[in-house]
C-alpha positions as CSV (number, residue, x, y, z in Angstrom):
1,M,0.0,0.0,0.0
2,I,2.8,2.4,0.8
3,R,4.5,1.6,-2.5
4,R,1.3,2.4,-4.3
5,A,1.1,5.8,-2.6
6,F,4.5,6.7,-3.8
7,T,3.8,5.6,-7.4
8,N,0.6,7.7,-7.4
9,R,1.8,11.1,-8.6
10,P,-0.9,13.4,-7.1
11,V,-0.4,11.9,-3.7
12,L,3.4,12.3,-3.9
13,C,3.0,15.9,-5.1
14,S,0.6,16.6,-2.2
15,C,3.1,15.2,0.3
16,V,6.0,17.2,-1.1
17,A,3.9,20.4,-1.1
18,L,2.8,19.8,2.5
19,A,6.4,19.2,3.6
20,L,7.6,22.4,1.9
21,L,4.8,24.4,3.5
22,A,5.8,23.0,6.9
23,L,9.4,24.0,6.3
24,I,8.5,27.5,5.4
25,A,5.9,28.0,8.2
26,W,8.1,26.5,11.0
27,P,10.5,29.5,11.4
28,V,7.6,31.9,11.3
29,Y,5.7,30.0,14.0
30,A,8.9,29.4,16.0
31,H,9.6,33.2,16.2
32,C,6.2,33.9,17.7
33,G,7.1,31.6,20.6
34,K,10.3,33.4,21.3
35,C,9.0,36.9,22.0
36,A,9.4,36.7,25.8
37,A,12.8,35.0,25.4
38,S,13.9,37.8,23.1
39,A,12.8,40.4,25.6
40,K,14.8,38.7,28.3
41,D,17.9,38.6,26.0
42,M,17.4,42.4,25.4
43,V,17.3,43.0,29.2
44,A,20.4,40.9,29.7
45,A,22.2,42.9,27.0
46,M,21.1,46.2,28.6
47,D,22.3,45.0,32.0
48,A,25.7,44.0,30.5
49,G,26.1,47.5,29.1
50,K,24.7,49.1,32.3
51,M,22.0,50.7,30.1
52,T,18.2,51.2,30.3
53,L,15.7,52.3,27.7
54,A,15.1,55.5,29.8
55,K,18.8,56.4,29.6
56,A,18.7,55.7,25.9
57,I,15.9,58.2,25.5
58,E,17.8,60.8,27.5
59,K,20.9,60.3,25.4
60,A,18.9,60.5,22.2
61,E,17.1,63.7,23.2
62,A,20.4,65.3,24.1
63,H,22.1,64.1,20.9
64,C,19.4,65.5,18.5
65,K,18.2,68.3,20.8
66,G,14.6,67.1,20.4
67,K,11.8,65.3,22.3
68,A,11.4,61.5,22.2
69,V,8.0,60.2,21.0
70,A,8.9,56.4,20.6
71,A,11.6,54.0,21.6
72,Y,12.3,50.3,21.1
73,C,15.0,47.7,21.2
74,K,15.9,44.9,18.8
75,L,18.5,42.2,18.7
76,E,20.5,42.1,15.4
77,S,22.9,39.2,15.3
78,A,23.0,39.0,19.1
79,N,23.8,42.7,19.3
80,L,21.3,45.0,21.1
81,E,20.3,48.1,19.2
82,M,18.1,50.8,20.7
83,E,16.2,53.2,18.4
84,V,14.6,56.4,19.6
85,A,12.3,58.5,17.5
86,C,12.5,62.2,18.3
87,V,10.7,65.3,17.0
88,V,13.3,68.0,16.2
89,G,11.5,71.1,14.9
90,D,9.4,69.9,11.9
91,K,11.5,66.7,11.4
92,L,11.1,63.2,12.8
93,M,14.6,61.8,13.6
94,E,15.6,58.2,14.5
95,V,18.6,58.0,16.8
96,E,20.3,54.7,17.0
97,L,22.3,53.6,20.1
98,D,24.2,50.5,21.1
99,K,23.9,48.6,24.4
100,T,26.3,51.0,26.1
101,G,24.2,54.0,25.1
102,A,26.7,55.3,22.5
103,V,25.0,57.0,19.5
104,T,25.7,54.9,16.4
105,G,23.6,56.9,13.9
106,S,20.9,59.4,13.3
107,T,18.6,59.6,10.3
108,E,15.4,61.5,9.3
109,I,12.4,59.2,9.1
110,K,8.9,59.8,7.7
111,T,6.8,57.7,10.0
112,L,7.0,56.3,13.5
113,P,8.0,52.7,13.9
114,G,5.0,50.5,13.4
115,H,3.2,53.1,11.3
116,E,4.7,52.4,7.9
117,E,1.8,53.9,6.0
118,P,0.8,57.4,7.0
119,A,-2.9,58.0,7.5
120,K,-4.8,59.8,4.8
121,G,-4.3,63.5,4.9
122,H,-0.8,63.3,6.3
């Protein structure tokens, strides 16, 4: 019976397609289960650099001479990056900091993180 299933082309194609979908979906599903673990890793990296998100906001505001409106952390290749969005005059700036609070970059952005498409009329 098993041999017959493997000689039946539609069944074989279905099994291969199902296996490919599982391989593609697994990393996406696996990431969803690691959100709390990723946050713990971020806290550990901040502790190692004697840094907090509040200090990152203070340093970003001082660097760009603006007011923070959003801040977030992310791990890139096991390196912690903190990004703070600040309003400076009529511009929205994103200040990037490392785990020690050193400013690594600053760029103008058009939208706040998480708001990739501006609302109509903006």
